[in-house]
C-alpha positions in Angstrom: -31.6 -5.1 14.4 -28.1 -4.0 13.3 -25.4 -6.7 13.1 -22.6 -6.7 15.6 -19.4 -5.1 14.3 -17.6 -8.4 14.9 -19.4 -9.7 11.8 -17.3 -7.2 9.7 -13.9 -8.5 11.2 -12.3 -11.6 9.7 -9.3 -13.7 10.5 -6.5 -13.5 8.0 -3.8 -16.0 7.2 -1.1 -15.4 4.6 1.7 -17.5 3.2 4.9 -15.9 2.1 7.7 -17.7 0.1 10.9 -18.4 2.0 12.7 -16.5 -0.7 10.9 -13.3 0.2 13.0 -10.4 1.6 10.9 -10.2 4.7 10.7 -13.9 5.4 13.6 -13.9 7.8 12.1 -11.1 9.9 8.4 -11.5 9.6 8.1 -15.2 8.9 6.5 -17.1 6.1 3.2 -17.8 7.9 1.4 -14.7 9.2 -1.9 -14.6 11.0 -4.0 -11.7 12.1 -7.3 -9.9 11.4 -8.8 -7.6 8.8 -11.9 -5.4 8.5 -14.4 -5.3 5.7 -14.7 -1.7 4.5 -17.0 -2.0 1.4 -19.8 -4.2 0.2 -17.6 -6.0 -2.3 -15.3 -7.7 0.2 -12.5 -5.1 0.3 -10.6 -5.6 3.6 -8.1 -3.3 5.4 -5.4 -4.9 7.6 -1.9 -4.2 8.7 0.5 -4.4 5.8 3.2 -6.6 7.4 0.7 -9.5 7.2 0.5 -9.4 3.4 3.9 -7.9 2.3 5.2 -10.4 -0.3 2.3 -12.8 0.3 1.6 -15.3 -2.4 -1.5 -16.7 -0.7 -4.1 -15.1 1.6 -7.0 -16.9 3.3 -9.9 -15.4 5.2 -12.1 -17.0 7.9 -15.4 -15.3 8.7 -17.2 -15.2 12.1 -19.4 -18.1 10.9 -16.4 -20.3 10.0 -16.5 -19.9 6.2 -13.0 -19.9 4.6 -12.4 -17.9 1.4 -9.3 -17.1 -0.6 -8.2 -13.5 -1.1 -5.6 -11.6 -3.1 -3.4 -8.7 -2.1 -4.6 -5.4 -3.4 -1.7 -3.3 -2.1 0.1 -2.0 1.0 1.8 1.2 2.1 5.1 1.2 4.0 4.5 4.7 5.4 1.2 4.3 7.1 1.4 0.5 7.6 -1.9 -0.3 6.0 -2.6 -3.1 3.7 -5.6 -4.1 1.5 -6.9 -7.5 0.4 -9.8 -8.4 -1.7 -12.0 -11.4 -1.0 -12.3 -13.8 -3.9 -15.9 -14.9 -4.1 -18.9 -13.7 -2.2 -17.8 -12.7 1.3 -21.4 -11.7 2.2 -20.4 -9.6 5.2 -21.5 -6.1 6.0 -18.9 -3.3 5.8 -17.9 -1.6 9.0 -18.7 2.1 9.0 -15.5 4.2 9.0 -15.4 6.9 11.7 -12.9 9.6 12.5 -9.7 9.0 14.4 -9.1 12.7 14.6 -12.3 13.0 16.6 -11.3 10.2 19.0 -9.9 11.7 22.2 -7.7 10.6 25.0 -10.0 9.0 27.6 -12.5 7.8 25.0 -13.7 4.2 25.5 -13.8 1.9 22.5 -13.6 -1.8 21.7 -10.9 -3.8 19.9 -12.3 -6.8 18.0 -10.3 -9.5 16.3 -11.3 -11.9 13.6 -12.3 -14.6 16.1 -14.8 -12.4 17.7 -12.7 -11.7 20.8 -13.6 -8.2 22.1 -11.7 -6.1 24.6 -13.2 -3.0 26.1 -10.4 -0.4 26.0 -9.5 3.2 26.6 -7.5 5.6 24.4 -4.7 6.4 26.9 -2.5 8.5 24.5 -2.4 10.1 21.1 1.2 10.9 20.2 4.1 10.4 17.9 5.4 6.9 17.4 8.8 5.9 15.9 9.3 2.3 15.1 12.7 0.6 14.9 12.1 -0.4 11.2 12.2 3.2 9.7 8.6 3.9 10.5 7.0 7.0 12.0 3.5 8.1 12.8 2.9 11.7 13.7 0.0 10.8 16.0 -0.6 7.2 16.7 -3.3 6.0 19.2 -2.5 3.9 22.2 -5.0 1.8 24.1 -5.2 -0.1 27.4 -6.0 -2.7 28.4 -4.3 -4.5 25.5 -5.9 -7.0 23.1 -3.8 -10.2 22.9 -4.6 -10.7 19.2 -4.0 -7.1 18.1 -2.6 -7.4 14.6 -5.2 -6.1 12.1 -7.9 -5.9 14.7 -10.5 -3.2 14.6 -10.7 -0.4 17.1 -14.3 0.8 17.1 -15.7 3.8 18.9 -18.8 4.0 21.1 -20.9 4.2 17.9 -19.3 1.1 16.4 -17.4 3.1 13.8 -13.9 2.0 12.7 -11.3 4.5 14.0 -8.1 2.5 13.8 -6.4 -0.8 13.1 -4.3 -2.7 15.6 -0.6 -2.8 14.9 1.6 -3.5 17.9 1.7 -4.6 21.5 4.0 -2.3 23.6 4.6 -1.4 27.2 4.0 1.9 28.9 5.3 3.1 32.3 2.4 4.6 34.2 2.6 5.7 37.9 5.6 3.5 38.4 4.0 0.4 36.9 4.5 -1.2 33.5 1.3 -1.6 31.5 0.8 -3.5 28.3 -0.8 -1.4 25.6 -1.7 -1.6 21.9 -0.5 0.9 19.2 -3.3 1.6 16.8 -2.8 3.1 13.3 -5.4 5.9 12.9 -8.0 5.2 10.2 -7.9 8.7 8.9 -4.5 7.9 7.2 -6.2 5.4 4.9 -8.6 7.7 2.9 -5.9 9.8 1.2 -4.2 6.7 -0.2 -7.1 4.3 -0.7 -7.7 5.0 -4.3 -4.0 4.6 -5.2 -3.8 1.3 -3.3 -6.8 -0.1 -5.2 -5.6 1.0 -8.6 -1.8 0.8 -8.3 -1.0 -1.3 -5.3 0.8 1.5 -3.6 0.5 5.2 -3.0 1.6 7.3 -6.0 4.1 9.4 -4.2 7.9 9.6 -4.1 9.3 6.7 -2.1 11.1 7.6 1.1 14.8 6.9 1.2 15.5 3.7 3.0 18.6 2.3 4.7 17.5 -1.1 6.0 18.7 -0.3 9.6 16.8 -1.4 12.7 17.5 1.2 15.4 16.7 2.3 18.9 17.3 5.6 20.7 20.3 6.0 22.9 21.5 8.8 25.2 23.8 10.2 22.5 22.0 9.5 19.3 20.5 6.4 17.6 22.1 3.0 18.1 22.0 0.3 15.4 20.5 -3.0 16.6 20.9 -4.8 13.3 20.8 -4.3 9.5 18.8 -5.8 6.7 20.7 -8.4 4.6 21.8 -6.7 1.4 20.3 -3.4 2.3 22.1 0.0 2.0 23.2 0.0 5.7 24.9 -3.4 5.4 26.5 -2.3 2.1 27.9 0.8 3.8 29.4 -1.3 6.6 27.1 -0.4 9.5 27.1 -2.9 12.3 25.2 -3.7 15.4 26.2 -1.3 18.2 27.2 1.6 16.0 25.8 4.9 17.2 24.5 7.2 14.4 25.2 10.8 15.5 25.1 13.0 12.4 23.7 12.9 8.8 25.6 15.3 6.5 26.7 17.3 9.5 23.2 17.6 11.0 23.1 16.2 14.6 20.7 13.3 15.2 18.9 13.8 18.5 16.5 10.8 18.5 14.8 8.1 16.4 12.1 10.4 15.0 14.6 13.1 14.3 16.8 10.5 12.5 14.0 9.5 10.2 13.0 13.0 9.4 16.5 13.9 8.5 17.0 10.7 6.5 13.8 11.3 4.5 15.1 14.7 3.3 17.7 12.8 1.4 15.4 12.4 -1.6 15.1 10.9 -4.0 15.9 7.3 -2.9 19.3 6.4 -4.3 21.0 9.5 -3.1 24.3 9.2 -1.3 25.2 11.1 1.9 27.7 11.1 4.8 26.9 9.6 8.1 28.9 10.1 11.3 29.0 7.0 13.6 30.6 6.1 16.8 31.9 2.5 17.0 33.6 1.2 20.1 34.2 4.8 21.3 35.8 6.0 18.1 34.2 8.4 15.6 34.2 7.8 11.9 32.3 8.8 8.7 30.7 6.5 6.2 29.1 7.1 2.9 25.6 5.6 2.6 23.5 5.3 -0.6 19.8 5.1 0.2 17.4 2.8 -1.7 13.7 2.3 -2.4 12.5 -0.3 0.1 9.9 -1.6 -2.5 12.7 -2.6 -4.8 13.7 -5.3 -2.4 10.2 -6.8 -2.1 8.5 -9.5 -4.2 5.5 -7.8 -5.7 2.0 -9.0 -5.0 0.2 -10.6 -7.9 -2.4 -7.9 -8.5 -5.6 -9.2 -9.9 
């Protein structure tokens, strides 16, 4: 008799030094789930759990606790990998196809404690996150799982089709509904080899500003900036509205990211038009590689 897919999902706990760049925004103790994807104890999770982590601990469904080490993570997709140290002795979860998963399909979200939520894919669409993050086609599920981070979304055949990332709210027929945003598993395969061998995908880094933003009626509004990041160094402040990059109008958050990422390579300077307290001005911004600000995992 095949084992339940919950046997392939573990609880994950990471410790991050308080000197880490992400400590002030993501905390120094991070807890979620991860999914076993090979017979040697390789686990996929959401990268923010393990970014700059110096310790990682796993707890299995039968309450065994094992250490793990960070293999790598990818800022673009949001995936992270850890490797169990010692014999995890858990089955791998078969990887399915998120491309084949359709709106209206029923699946199950499973966390590392074995908590399962029967859920429906209510949307597959673009998602722009406030931290300079964009997925061309994320999956959204309802009802939501209360312990979503790193949890497995499995299809009706118990195949892994996505990893839980966020809890959001959606307006549906006049009512507000809590939903989960799921990172499609198909995004993992193209970068898996690089994550295992190099700790990050071997591609040119996207230009990064260190700005946390939201859409506004006339552009993109700055909510805050990362300490020491390019946006802070350029003088951007909370409440500034970003309206143009090098003369190109910014029409929304996803459009802002796409235009920003054309300013390659990281380290390139460009002009940004902002509106502050009703007055327009131009600032010069020099992008950076986000990875340069992060403490590197101790690859084994």
